[in-house]
N, C-alpha and C positions, 0 to 999 in steps of 0.2 A: 397496309399504305397499300395494297390489289390495283384501286381501284383511284384514276386520278379525281381527285378535290370532297373525294367522302376521308374522314377521318375518325375512325370507333378511340374516345382515348376512356378508359375506363378507372374512373380515380375511388379511390377507398370514398364511404364516408365516413367511417367510424375511426378514430387516432387507438398505435397499436394497446394492447387491454395491459400488455406487463415492460415494463421499464423496467429494463438492464439498470440497476447501480448497485455501485458498490458497499455490496456486506459487510466483508467483517476486517477493525482492525483492531491489531494483536500489539497487544501493550504487555510490555514488561516491567514487572515492579520489583524490586528487592534490590539485595547484595551483591554487588560482582567485586571481578579480583582490582579496577580500576573504574576512572570515567575522565577516558584525558581526550584532546583531538592535539594533536601534536607538541604539550605542556600547555592548552587547555583544559582548563576542568567545566568542567557538564557536570560536575556534582548540579541532582538539584531543578537541572536543562530535562524540559522536552526534546532529543537526536531523533531526527529521520532513520531510519537503519532499510536496507533493502531485499539485506540477507544474512545471512549466519556471518561468516563471513564477514561482514563488514562489525556484525555486534560482537566480534571474539574483538575486532583492529581497537574497536572503540573504549570495548568495556571489560575485554578479557574473557576469561570464567568464570568457574562460580570461584568463592570466597572458600580459600583454607583453612575445612572443620578444626577447631580450638580441640581437642582429646584431649 
């Protein structure tokens, strides 16, 4: 914008060819030590967690094997 009244605006004629999308959706399926949220059962219900610490809070650790 060095010359008054003369402007160059460059526009991209093509959209981005790569669109960012979330591709990973991890799921845990199996037996756990527990499945509750402050006494409310989470058995057979999908439950969103965002960290391994949350997983341990709601589901505990793996089941204790019977030997």
